[in-house]
Structure formats: structure tokens, C-alpha cells
N, C-alpha and C positions, 0 to 999 in steps of 0.2 A: 526493545530497547525500552529503560525505564526511564519519564519524564516525572518529576515530583510536578502537582496543579493540575490544571483542567485541561480538557479538548483544546478547547481555543487557544491556550499558553503553549501546548504543544505544537501544534502545526505551528506556531510563529516561531517558534524554536527552531522547526523541521523547514522552514523557509518558504512555508505556504503563504501566499497571498492569495486572499478573494476578489475575484473580476464580476462574476457574478453569481448570483444564487446557487451551489452547487458546482461551480465552476473556481477554480484557485490556479493561478501559478504559479513552477515553480522552478528551481533549478536543479537538478537531476546531474547528475556525472557530466559536467561542465555545459549541457544545456539545457534550452527553457523547452518548458512540458508544460501543455494543459493537462490539469488532474481532474477529472470529472467524479465526485465525489456520491456516494449512497452512501445513504445512512446507515446504520444494524445496532440492533436493542435487545438487553438482553434482561435476566433479572437484577440483576447487578451495577449493569453498569450500558453506559449508550455510546457510541460510538461509527465510525464512517470503514472505511475501503476505499482504494483508486486502483489503479493500475498503470503504469508507465511504460508503453514499449519503445523499444530501442534497435530498430533494424542493422544487424553488422552483416559485412557480409567477407567471403572468402572463409569461410569455416570448413577446414577437413572433417569429413566424418570416414569412418570403415565404408560405408555402403557410397554414397557420393560424395566429391571431388568438387570442392567451390560455390556450397551452396548457399545461397541465402536463408536465414532464419532470423525469428522474430524475436526475441529475447522479452520476458513482459516482467517484472519488475513488480512486484503485489504488496500494498503496503494494509494494513489492519490496525487499527488506532481500539483501545479498549478505553473507557473512561470512568470513572466514582465520581469525578468530580473535585477528588483533588491528588489523586496520583493515574496515571497514562501509559499503559503499556502500547510499545509501538512492537508490531509483526513486521519482516520485510524477508520478502522472499528474496534467491539468489539469481532470479532470471528465467527460472522455468515454473511456469503458469500450473497454480493449484488443480488438481482436479478440482469439480465441482462438490461432487462427494464430502474430499476434505475439508474445502473449502467451510462446507454448512455445518462441519464436527466441530472444525477448530469454532467458529462463532457458533455452536449450542452448548459446546461444552465448558467454554471458557464463564469464570466468576470471582470476582472479587471476594475473597472473606473478612 
């Protein structure tokens, strides 16, 4: 997702409200969640990331029926002060190595 503006304005547009330093309140998929923010920094950007977990029940898969799973929606924000790019996963948590590669390879030109 692309947002014109700085990181703070992108957070406001995305519905995040700071409660304490590094802790935000947000509404995601009709539920209220706490988002614990971790700052990230690159050569051309400042940003942050957080994860929202959502427990689902009665998921059927080939191996087990009615297995409870926890979906992890990850959000990564990159901002150069004038524009902000937001990445959101589809409920599958990124592997740590892949997450690191995304952060290390992102750049504003």
C-alpha cells in the first residue's frame, strides 16, 4: 500500500492510536488489538513493524481436522519522510530470514 506523507500520518490513516511509547491500539478485521511496535531503519528509510495475531478455530487441513491455528498478520512500514510504503502479510508469518531480506533490500531511490 502506498501513502503520501510521513510515517506518523500513515499510522493515523491506518487507524493506529498510540497508547504508550511503542504500544498502539488499532482496529483490525472488526476487533481491537494492541500493536507492539518495533522500529526499523535503513539507509533511505525509517520505519516500523508489528504483528497482529488472530486465533481461528475449526480449520480443516489434510492432516488434522478442527485444528486451532493462530494467524499472524505482519505489517511493515517504510518511510522516507515524504512517502510511506506499507506491506501486509496474508496471515502467514514471514520466516525470520525472509523478513530480514525484505528489510535489508528495501530502498527509496
